[in-house]
Every structure is written in structure tokens, then in C-alpha cells.
C-alpha positions in Angstrom: 8.3 14.8 -17.5 12.1 14.9 -17.2 13.3 18.4 -16.8 17.0 17.7 -16.5 19.3 14.7 -16.6 22.9 14.5 -15.4 25.1 11.4 -16.1 28.6 10.9 -14.7 31.1 8.1 -15.3 28.7 5.8 -17.0 30.3 3.7 -19.8 31.9 6.2 -22.2 30.1 9.2 -20.6 32.3 11.2 -18.3 30.0 14.1 -17.4 26.9 15.1 -19.4 24.2 17.5 -18.3 21.1 17.5 -20.5 18.1 19.8 -20.2 15.0 18.4 -21.7 11.9 20.3 -22.9 8.3 19.5 -23.3 7.1 18.1 -26.5 9.0 16.0 -29.1 12.8 15.5 -28.7 15.0 13.3 -30.9 18.4 11.9 -30.2 20.6 11.1 -33.2 24.2 10.1 -33.8 26.4 7.6 -35.4 26.0 4.0 -34.6 27.9 3.3 -31.4 28.1 6.9 -30.4 26.4 6.2 -27.1 22.7 7.0 -27.6 21.7 3.8 -25.8 23.8 4.8 -22.8 21.4 7.7 -22.2 18.5 5.3 -22.2 20.4 3.0 -19.9 20.8 5.9 -17.5 17.1 6.6 -17.5 16.5 2.9 -16.9 18.7 3.1 -13.8 16.5 5.8 -12.5 13.5 3.5 -13.1 15.1 0.9 -10.9 16.7 -1.4 -13.5 19.5 -3.6 -12.3 22.8 -1.8 -12.3 25.8 -3.8 -13.5 29.4 -2.9 -12.4 30.3 -3.1 -16.1 28.5 0.2 -16.6 31.0 2.1 -14.4 33.5 4.0 -16.5 37.0 2.5 -16.6 39.2 3.8 -13.9 36.2 5.1 -11.8 34.7 3.6 -8.7 31.2 4.7 -9.2 28.7 6.0 -11.8 25.8 8.3 -11.0 22.6 9.5 -12.7 20.5 12.4 -11.5 17.2 13.7 -12.8 14.6 16.3 -11.9 11.1 15.2 -12.8 8.1 17.4 -13.1 5.3 15.5 -11.3 2.9 18.3 -10.7 -0.7 17.2 -10.8 0.3 13.5 -10.1 -0.7 11.5 -7.1 2.4 9.6 -5.9 2.9 7.4 -2.9 5.4 9.6 -1.0 5.4 7.5 2.2 8.7 8.2 4.0 9.6 11.1 1.6 9.6 14.8 2.3 6.9 17.1 0.9 7.6 18.0 -2.8 8.8 21.5 -3.7 7.3 23.1 -6.8 5.9 19.8 -8.1 9.4 18.4 -8.7 10.9 15.1 -7.8 14.7 14.7 -7.6 15.9 11.1 -8.2 19.5 10.0 -7.9 21.0 6.5 -8.6 24.5 5.2 -8.3 26.2 2.1 -9.5 29.5 1.0 -8.0 32.3 -1.5 -8.9 30.9 -3.8 -6.2 27.3 -3.9 -7.0 24.0 -2.2 -8.0 24.6 0.8 -5.9 22.1 3.0 -4.1 19.1 5.3 -4.8 17.8 8.5 -3.4 14.4 10.3 -3.8 14.4 14.0 -2.8 17.6 13.3 -0.8 16.2 10.3 1.1 18.0 7.0 0.7 15.4 4.4 -0.5 15.5 0.8 -1.7 16.0 0.5 -5.4 12.7 -1.3 -5.7 11.1 2.0 -4.6 12.2 3.4 -8.0 10.5 0.5 -9.7 7.3 1.3 -7.9 7.2 5.0 -8.6 8.7 5.2 -12.1 5.8 3.7 -14.1 3.7 6.7 -12.9 5.7 9.1 -15.0 8.0 7.3 -17.4 7.5 4.6 -20.0 10.4 3.1 -22.2 9.6 1.4 -25.4 12.5 -0.3 -27.1 13.3 -3.5 -28.8 12.9 -5.4 -25.5 10.7 -3.1 -23.5 7.2 -4.4 -23.8 6.2 -5.3 -20.3 2.8 -3.7 -20.9 2.1 -6.1 -23.8 3.6 -9.2 -22.1 1.2 -8.9 -19.1 -2.2 -10.0 -20.2 -3.9 -8.1 -17.3 -2.8 -4.9 -19.0 -4.8 -5.7 -22.1 -8.1 -5.6 -20.3 -7.1 -2.4 -18.5 -6.3 -0.8 -21.8 -9.7 -1.9 -23.2 -11.5 -0.4 -20.2 -9.8 2.9 -20.9 -11.7 3.0 -24.2 -15.1 2.4 -22.7 -17.7 5.1 -23.4 -18.8 4.9 -19.8 -15.7 4.3 -17.6 -17.9 4.2 -14.6 -19.2 0.8 -15.6 -15.9 -0.9 -14.7 -15.7 0.9 -11.3 -19.3 0.1 -10.5 -18.7 -3.6 -11.4 -15.6 -3.7 -9.2 -17.5 -2.2 -6.3 -20.4 -4.7 -6.7 -17.9 -7.5 -6.8 -16.2 -6.4 -3.6 -19.6 -6.1 -1.8 -20.7 -9.5 -3.0 -17.4 -11.2 -2.0 -17.7 -9.7 1.5 -21.2 -11.1 1.9 -20.3 -14.5 0.6 -17.3 -14.7 2.9 -19.4 -13.7 5.8 -22.1 -16.3 4.8 -19.4 -19.0 4.4 -18.0 -18.2 7.8 -21.5 -18.2 9.4 -22.4 -21.5 7.8 -19.2 -23.1 9.0 -19.9 -21.8 12.5 -23.5 -23.0 12.3 -22.3 -26.5 11.6 -20.5 -26.5 14.9 -23.2 -24.3 16.5 -24.9 -27.0 18.5 -21.7 -28.5 19.8 -20.3 -25.1 20.6 -23.6 -23.9 22.3 -23.6 -27.0 24.5 -20.0 -26.3 25.5 -20.8 -22.6 26.2 -23.8 -23.6 28.2 -21.7 -26.0 30.3 -19.2 -23.3 31.1 -22.0 -20.8 32.0 -23.6 -23.3 34.3 -20.2 -24.1 35.9 -19.4 -20.5 36.6 -22.9 -19.5 37.7 -23.1 -22.5 40.0 -20.1 -21.3 41.9 -22.0 -18.1 42.9 -18.8 -16.1 42.9 -18.7 -12.7 44.5 -16.2 -10.0 43.4 -13.2 -10.0 45.9 -14.4 -13.3 47.4 -11.0 -15.0 47.0 -9.3 -12.2 48.8 -11.7 -12.5 51.7 -11.2 -16.2 52.0 -7.5 -16.0 51.9 -7.7 -13.5 54.8 -10.0 -15.8 56.7 -7.6 -18.7 56.1 -4.8 -16.6 57.6 -6.9 -15.8 60.6 -7.8 -19.5 61.2 -4.1 -20.4 61.2 -3.5 -17.8 63.9 -6.7 -18.2 66.0 -4.9 -18.5 69.4 -2.6 -15.5 68.8 -5.5 -13.4 67.6 -7.6 -14.3 70.7 -4.7 -13.4 72.9 -4.2 -10.1 71.1 -8.0 -9.3 71.5 -8.0 -10.1 75.2 -4.8 -8.0 75.8 -6.3 -5.1 73.9 -9.6 -5.3 75.9 -7.6 -5.4 79.1 -5.6 -2.3 78.2 -8.7 -0.4 76.9 -11.5 -1.5 79.2 -11.3 -4.5 81.6 -8.5 -3.6 84.1 -9.0 -1.1 86.9 -6.1 0.9 85.4 -7.4 0.5 81.8 -7.0 3.4 79.4 -10.7 4.2 79.6 -10.6 4.3 83.4 -7.4 6.4 83.5 -8.8 8.7 80.9 -11.9 9.2 83.0 -9.9 10.1 86.1 -7.8 12.5 84.0 -10.9 14.2 82.7 -12.2 14.5 86.3 -9.0 16.0 87.5 -8.9 18.5 84.6 -12.5 19.5 85.5 -11.4 20.4 89.0 -8.4 22.4 87.7 -10.7 24.3 85.4 -12.2 26.0 88.4 -8.8 27.8 88.7 -7.9 28.0 85.0 -10.6 27.8 82.3 -8.0 26.5 79.8 -8.1 23.1 81.5 -11.8 22.9 80.8 -11.1 23.0 77.1 -8.7 20.0 77.5 -11.4 18.2 79.4 -13.9 18.6 76.5 -11.3 17.5 73.9 -10.6 14.3 75.8 -14.2 13.4 75.5 -13.5 12.5 71.9 -10.7 10.2 73.0 -13.0 8.5 75.5 -15.6 7.9 72.7 -12.9 6.4 70.5 -11.7 4.1 73.2 -15.3 2.9 73.8 -15.7 2.3 70.1 -12.5 0.3 70.0 -13.6 -1.8 73.0 -17.0 -2.4 71.4 -15.4 -3.5 68.2 -13.1 -5.9 70.0 -16.0 -7.4 71.9 -18.0 -7.9 68.7 -15.0 -9.4 66.9 -14.5 -11.8 69.9 -18.1 -12.8 70.0 -18.3 -13.3 66.2 -15.3 -15.6 66.2 -16.7 -17.6 69.1 -20.4 -17.9 67.9 -19.9 -19.6 64.5 -16.3 -20.9 64.1 -15.2 -21.2 60.5 -14.7 -24.8 59.3 -11.2 -25.0 57.8 -12.1 -27.8 55.5 -15.0 -26.0 54.0 -12.9 -22.9 53.5 -10.2 -24.9 51.7 -12.8 -26.6 49.5 -14.2 -23.2 48.5 -10.7 -21.8 47.8 -9.9 -24.8 45.7 -13.1 -24.5 43.7 -12.4 -20.8 43.0 -8.7 -21.5 42.0 -10.0 -24.2 39.6 -12.3 -21.7 37.9 -9.5 -19.1 37.8 -7.2 -21.6 36.1 -9.8 -22.2 33.4 -11.3 -18.8 32.9 -9.2 -16.0 34.3 -6.5 -14.9 36.8 -9.0 -13.3 39.2 -12.6 -13.7 40.3 -13.4 -10.5 38.4 -11.8 -11.9 35.2 -13.9 -15.1 35.6 -17.0 -13.1 36.0 -16.1 -11.0 32.9 -15.6 -14.3 31.0 -19.0 -15.3 32.1 -20.5 -12.2 30.5 -18.7 -13.0 27.3 -20.0 -16.6 27.3 -23.5 -15.3 27.7 -23.1 -12.9 24.8 -21.7 -15.8 22.6 -24.6 -18.0 23.6 -27.0 -15.3 22.5 -25.1 -14.8 19.2 -25.1 -18.6 18.5 -28.8 -18.8 19.2 -29.4 -15.9 16.8 -27.0 -17.1 14.0 -29.8 -18.7 12.0 -31.6 -15.3 11.7 -28.5 -13.6 10.3 -27.9 -16.4 7.9 -31.4 -15.9 6.4 -30.7 -12.1 6.2 -27.4 -12.8 4.4 -29.0 -15.1 1.9 -31.4 -12.4 0.9 -28.6 -9.8 0.7 -26.4 -12.2 -1.4 -29.3 -12.7 -3.9 -29.8 -8.9 -4.2 -26.0 -8.2 -4.7 -25.6 -11.1 -7.1 -28.4 -9.7 -9.3 -26.7 -6.3 -9.2 -23.3 -7.7 -10.0 -24.5 -9.8 -12.9 -26.5 -6.9 -14.3 -23.4 -4.5 -14.2 -21.0 -7.2 -15.4 -23.4 -7.9 -18.3 -23.5 -4.3 -19.3 -19.7 -4.0 -18.9 -19.3 -7.1 -21.1 -21.4 -5.5 -23.8 -19.6 -2.2 -23.6 -16.2 -4.1 -23.8 -17.3 -6.0 -26.9 -18.3 -2.7 -28.6 -15.1 -1.0 -27.5 -13.0 -4.0 -28.7 -14.6 -3.8 -32.2 -13.9 0.0 -32.4 -10.3 -0.4 -31.2 -9.6 -3.3 -33.6 -10.5 -1.1 -36.6 -8.5 1.9 -35.3 -5.4 -0.1 -34.3 -5.3 -2.0 -37.6 -5.4 1.4 -39.4 -2.6 2.7 -37.2 -0.3 -0.3 -37.6 -0.9 -0.3 -41.4 0.4 3.2 -41.5 3.4 2.1 -39.5 4.5 -0.5 -42.0 2.4 -3.5 -41.0 0.0 -3.1 -43.9 -1.5 -6.6 -44.0 -1.5 -7.3 -40.3 -4.7 -8.1 -38.5 -5.4 -7.2 -34.9 -8.1 -8.6 -32.7 -9.0 -8.3 -29.0 -10.1 -11.7 -27.9 -12.7 -11.5 -25.1 -13.4 -14.7 -23.1 -16.1 -14.9 -20.5 -16.0 -16.7 -17.2 -19.2 -17.7 -15.5 -19.1 -16.8 -11.8 -20.0 -19.5 -9.3 -22.2 -18.4 -6.4 -20.4 -20.7 -3.9 -17.0 -19.4 -4.9 -16.3 -15.7 -3.9 -13.1 -15.7 -5.9 -15.1 -15.9 -9.2 -16.6 -12.5 -8.5 -13.7 -10.5 -9.7 -13.3 -6.7 -9.7 -12.6 -6.9 -13.4 -16.0 -8.5 -14.1 -16.5 -11.7 -16.0 -14.2 -11.1 -19.0 -10.6 -11.6 -19.8 -9.0 -9.9 -22.8 -5.9 -10.7 -24.9 -4.5 -8.9 -27.9 -4.1 -11.2 -31.0 -2.1 -10.4 -34.1 -1.6 -11.9 -37.5 1.5 -10.0 -38.9 1.2 -11.5 -42.4 -1.5 -12.6 -44.8 -2.5 -16.2 -44.4 -1.3 -16.5 -40.8 -3.8 -17.2 -38.1 -4.4 -14.8 -35.2 -2.1 -15.6 -32.3 -1.3 -14.0 -28.9 0.6 -10.9 -29.6 3.0 -11.5 -26.7 4.2 -14.7 -28.2 4.7 -14.0 -31.9 5.5 -10.3 -32.5 9.1 -9.2 -33.0 10.7 -6.4 -31.0 10.1 -3.9 -33.8 6.5 -4.9 -34.2 5.9 -4.7 -30.5 7.3 -1.2 -30.4 5.1 -0.1 -33.3 2.1 -1.8 -31.6 2.8 0.2 -28.4 3.0 3.4 -30.5 -0.3 2.5 -32.1 -1.9 1.8 -28.8 -0.7 5.0 -27.3 -1.9 7.0 -30.4 -5.4 5.5 -30.2 -5.7 5.4 -26.4 -7.4 8.1 -24.4 -4.5 8.6 -22.0 -6.6 9.1 -18.9 -3.4 8.6 -16.8 -2.2 12.1 -17.7 1.1 13.4 -19.3 4.1 11.1 -19.0 7.6 10.8 -20.5 7.5 8.3 -23.4 10.9 7.1 -24.6 11.1 5.2 -27.9 14.4 3.5 -28.6 14.9 2.9 -32.3 11.3 1.8 -33.0 12.0 2.8 -36.6 14.0 -0.3 -37.3 13.2 -1.8 -40.6 10.9 0.9 -41.9 11.4 3.9 -44.2 9.7 6.0 -46.9 6.1 6.8 -46.4 5.8 4.6 -43.3 8.5 6.6 -41.6 6.4 9.7 -42.3 3.4 8.1 -40.7 5.5 7.1 -37.7 6.8 10.6 -37.3 3.3 12.0 -37.4 2.2 9.6 -34.6 5.1 10.7 -32.5 4.4 14.3 -33.1 0.8 13.9 -32.1 1.7 12.0 -29.0 4.1 14.9 -28.1 1.1 17.2 -27.9 0.0 15.2 -24.7 3.3 13.8 -23.5 7.0 14.4 -23.4 8.4 12.2 -26.2 12.0 11.2 -26.5 13.0 9.2 -29.5 16.3 7.7 -30.7 16.1 7.5 -34.5 18.2 7.1 -37.6 15.4 8.4 -39.9 15.4 12.0 -41.2 11.6 11.9 -41.5 11.4 11.5 -37.7 14.3 13.8 -36.8 12.9 16.6 -38.9 9.5 16.5 -37.1 10.9 16.9 -33.6 10.7 20.2 -31.8 14.1 19.6 -30.1 17.1 17.8 -31.4 20.0 16.4 -29.5 23.1 14.9 -31.1 25.2 12.3 -29.4 28.8 12.1 -30.4 31.8 10.0 -29.5 35.3 11.5 -29.4 38.8 10.2 -28.7 41.1 12.3 -26.5 44.4 11.1 -25.0 43.6 7.5 -25.6 40.2 7.8 -23.9 36.7 7.7 -25.4 34.2 10.4 -24.5 30.5 10.5 -25.3 29.0 14.0 -25.4 25.5 15.4 -26.0 24.9 18.7 -27.8 21.7 20.6 -28.5 21.3 21.5 -32.2 19.8 24.7 -33.5 18.5 25.0 -37.1 21.8 25.2 -39.0 23.3 22.3 -37.1 20.1 20.4 -37.5 20.3 20.8 -41.2 23.7 19.2 -41.3 22.6 16.4 -39.0 19.5 15.6 -41.0 21.4 15.8 -44.2 23.8 13.2 -42.7 20.9 10.9 -41.9 19.8 11.3 -45.5 23.1 10.9 -47.3 25.4 9.3 -44.8 28.9 10.6 -44.0 29.2 12.6 -47.2 26.8 15.6 -46.8 26.0 17.2 -50.2 24.2 20.3 -51.2 21.3 18.2 -52.4 21.0 16.4 -49.1 21.2 19.8 -47.3 18.4 21.1 -49.5 16.3 18.1 -48.8 16.9 18.5 -45.1 15.9 22.2 -45.3 12.7 21.3 -47.1 11.9 18.6 -44.5 12.4 21.1 -41.6 10.4 23.8 -43.3 7.5 21.3 -44.0 7.6 20.1 -40.4 7.7 23.5 -38.7 5.8 25.8 -41.1 8.7 27.4 -43.0 12.3 28.5 -42.3 13.1 30.2 -39.1 13.4 33.9 -39.4 
């Protein structure tokens, strides 16, 4: 509900701060006083388009701020701070240059964000505010709110989603199976091509190293011979010199034992030199025994590069791709088995969906009959005495080959039909009803509905147009009953409605220094008597009209205030 509303520099309003209460509140005032400006301000908070014409003359910007009590409501607060005390603070500005900006809890948001959030806690019903009735999808949703077993709709939606998923998987698998043979041949060809190459991890690196060695054969042979000469072959080789050094140190150790330790440590160096020499000899022998054929090496490298261009940047990547191809081949080979499994699952889920959808259709038909009687009774009390109302249910047969025909809503569509006057045929409500009739229809729907959505702020803008007398009393009764579950704000010109409200705000327009100012004041009992008397008698309030106003207030609220 709206806890407080502040409006600044909007049309004829300079600065108005309104505190709103739970229950039923009416706004009254002379025609043209500015009551509709307050509704326009709330519309701005709901994300309506802001026109520069709304900005008060001489000002650069208008602003509207409101604190909403949203405790107990689940709202999409993506990008917004955590709420404090279950409240939501919304601010909207309109400038001379355009639609202005919007904030939620101090965070700048796109204006469309207001349009997304507002329907969760505010509804406006005026002469041109019947979006609910104009969208046919809402008719079925309203009907489902009246079902004795609301779980039927949820169960049908769940069954539809499961069935659509299976049908889409089946369609995809069937499409793949049509190409299965061709794809399997292609996969097998790739597997044979890679397997035939007998690749080894790191093979390309080894071959590139071998190529480099072949290019430098003579230099490598010279380096090997030089190393062998230094380490082993020459009379003054490192190994020979090291042996003589060890022998000399052995003789010195007779005089100083420390040299014996050096002699033992040099044994390790001798072993290392012998290992180096052996490795050089083996390397030289290996290179001379089976010389690598450069042409074969290039052919192998070219074959590997070809595979790498087709299947991966490295030999390891090509081998990984091979494993993927083998897995795909296995999947393609086993696709027929999965298709048979899917066909059985589809039959099972189809039977479940049709059973649930059939039960849902029957429940909807029963709920539609019940609602038709209740709503006709409601609208008769609201001045549409001879009107007929019907909920037209049409059924669509789902097609097993078309997943889109298995809808979350089931197999029915619903549309509200109305015959406002005797002798007229029933026609779609959204096409023929006037603004006033639509407003009263919305009130009737709200009165009859179960309101599972929870408390909201319901704003009725002059829905009493064209009615009076006993019908006005019925209308006031409906609004009062709605106010037991919701916060109800109503702009009215009828004393029957004004007297039934728990809270009364008067909107007045004044002229000061050649400027127009619209103000809002809260009326207590004595001021309410005068205002209701004005609604009864017009500008000339008489003692008789005051007495009538007093009787109406006493009747509505159980006697005079003490």
C-alpha cells in the first residue's frame, strides 16, 4: 500500500504531502480542483509516460515521491539494495526537456523498471485504465484464480513443459537420425584417417628436432669428435689429466691426509667424464648406423601438419579430437535406442497431460458457470441491471507433432463476453463496453475474485460516472468490502460513496497572487459533514443537507463520533 505521497511542481500543485492509511479513502472536490493530478502523479510512479506539459509553469522539473509498504511481497530487486522495514521508496521526475528519471530506494533505474514492478502493488481503474480487460490472456488467469483446486493449473503447466521438452528432444534426435548414416560414414572416415597415422604424443616435436639435426650433420659430427678428443681420445685428454691429478694427490696424501679426501671426490668427476664419453660414442654410433632419410622425415612431418590443420593445433589436440569422434560414433550408433525410449516417454507424458488438461477444462467450465452468476449479480447491483455476462471457453486440440500446442495454460482459451442491454448479443467485453462499464466490471471482478495475489493499492478514478441512488449504495458497499483486503483510493462525486470511506481527503484549488494552487487536506467529522452536504446539495449547503450527511455518516460508521 501507499504510506505517503509527496508531489512537487506538478501542474497546479506546488508542494503537497499526503499521508495515506489502510482501508478505504475517498478524494472529493469541485470539478477541476485537481483530483486527477494526484492520480497522474501515481501513474508517473507506475512508469507512465511523463509529458513536459505536466511541469508547473515557471519550474524546470516536477517530482513525485512515495513510500510503499511491500512487506510480505516477493519483488524482483535485482540491482537494488535490501529493503528496510518492508518499505519501498520510489521517486520520479519529469523535466521540461523530457520524461525525466526514476529512482527506487535511491538507485537510478530505467523508467521501464517502474512499469515492471508497479503492477505487483498498485492497480488503477479509471475511464481509460482497463489493461487487464483488454488483454485476453488475463481472462483465463482470472478464471483459474476461481478454481476449487488451483493445483490443477500448475500441474497441467508442469506436464506441458515436460512433454514439450521430450518432443523437442525427439524432434532433434529424429532430425539427427536422418543424417545419421551420412554423419557416421564421415566420422568413421575421420577416425580411420587419424588412427592410420599412428600418432604419438610429442612426435611432431621430436621430428622437428631430428630435421634440425639432419640440416647440421657435419657440424654435429665435428662437435662430437672434438668433445671425444677433449674428454677421452687425446693423450692430454681431460680423463687422462684427471687420472694423473688423482695419482699425484694420492702421493701428497702420505704427507697430508686432506689431499686424500680431494682424491676421493675427484673419483666422481672421473665417472662423469667416462659417462659423457660413453654417451658421445653411442650418439656417434647411432647416427652412423641408420642414417635418417630426409625425404621420409619431411613426408611424415607434412602428414602430421595436414592432420593438425584439420583436427587440432597440436598432435595432442588431434588425439583428443579422435576420442571425441569415437564418442560421437558410439552415440550415433546408439541413437535408435534412445529414440525408442523417447517414444515411450512421450506416450506416457501425453496421457498425463491430456488427463490433467481434461480435468482442468472441466474445472474451468464449472468455475465459469459459477463466476457468470456471481458477476451478473454484482454488475446488476452496480447499475447494469439487464446486462448478461459470459465466459466463453474455446478448446484447442493439441497436435502430438507440434510441441507449441502443448501450452502451460492447457487446452482452453477464455474470453469475457458482455451484453450490456436486453436484446443485444453477447460480444467481447474488450470491444463494446464503455469506460464506465469497464470500471464497474473491474470492481465486480475484484469483489468476486479470491485475490490470491495479496493486498494491493486499488485506485478507482470516478467509476461512479452515470450512476446514483440505490446503485451508488451498492457501489459504495463493494468498495468498502474491497477495503477490508486492500488499500482503496476512490475519486468520487457521490455522497453515498464519500460517506462510507474510513478516510476523507478534500482537493481544493485556490488563487493567490495570480497563481493557481491545488492543495489537499484531511477532513475530520465536522469538515466531512460539510463536504458530504456539498456533494448532496451543491454549492449551497443547507441544514437539511447537513442533516442528511450526518445520517449517512452515522449509518456508515455505526453512529456519531463521541
